[in-house]
Structure formats: C-alpha cells, structure tokens
N, C-alpha and C positions, 0 to 999 in steps of 0.2 A: 102599495107596488111600485108609485110617485117616489112617494120617500125613497122606498131603497133604492132605485132607480138614481136620484137625486142623489142622495149619501152616494155612491159607487158615484157621480162623476162628477163630485166633488174630493172624493178619494183619487182617484184619478189627474185629479187637476192639480192637490196638492204633492202627486207622486212623482210627477212629472217636472213642479219647480224645486222638489226637491232633490230632483235626478240632475237637473242643470245648475243648481247648483256646488251639488259635488263634482259635477263636470269640471266647470270656471274657477273652483274652489284647487282641483288636481290641476289643469293648464298650466295656474300660479305658479302651483309649487313645482312643479316639474320645468316651468320655466326658470328658475328662482332656483333652482339646484342644473342646472342646464349652463346660465350662466357664471356662476360660479365655477365649474369642469372648462369652460372657457376660459375665465382668468385665469388658473390654474394651471390649464397649457399652456398660454402666454405665457406667464414670468417663470414657469419651464422650462422652453426655447430660449429668452431672456436671460434665464440663466443657465445654456450654453454656451449661448455663444459669447455671454462674458468671459467663460472656462476658457476655451477657446482661441478667445484673443489673448488669455494670459497663459495661456500655450502657450503661444508663437511668439508672444512677444518676451519671453523667456528662453523661448529656443534662439530666436533671435539677438539676443543676448548675451549667454552662454557662450551661442558661434561669434559672436562682436569680442568677446572676453577672449577666447581662444585665438583666436589672430591677432592680438594685439600683445599677446604672450608669445608666438610666433616671431612677429618682424623683431619684437626687441630679442626673442632669440638670435635672428638672424643678425642684428644691430652689429647684438654682443658679439658676435665669434667675428663680424666686418672687424669691427676694430685690433680686438685679438690676434687675430690676423697682420693684424699693420702694422700693432705697436701702438696705438693710439689709446686700446684700455687703460683703466685707474690700475690692474696687477700690477700691468707690465712699468710703468711711474714709480714704484716703492722704493 
C-alpha cells in the first residue's frame, strides 16, 4: 500500500510540474502573440497618420494651385483691361 501511495504522490508531482510547464509555455506564447498584435496596431496607426498627412498636403497643394491660377487670371484680366496684355501689342 505504501508503494501505491508513493507512486500516486510521484505521479501527482510529475503532473503538477508538467501543468506548470504547460502554463508557462502558454503564457509565453500568448505574450508573443500580444506583442505581435500590439506591433501591428502601432504600424497601422502610423500608416493611417502618414496617409492623413499625405491627404492634407495634397489638399493644400491643390488649393494653392487653384489660388495661383485664379490670381494669374485676375492679373491677365487687369492687363487686358488696361491694354497692357501681350494680345494688344500685336
């Protein structure tokens, strides 16, 4: 009977050790996945910020171009009105 109890205690000890190893391994794997997800989220945020910055820059550039064309049109109109334009000299 003592031998059976000893075998039972040994089996329980081994089971607990294996369980602890499995838990530690599982925690390690989980932490690795969490780190990868956090990195992916950070990259997505950076990409979104970069795209927003590009869109803002593009919008401002387009608006600036439109304003330059409007100003040039106004200057050309004034030149024509006062006979300064190159079309009047020909």
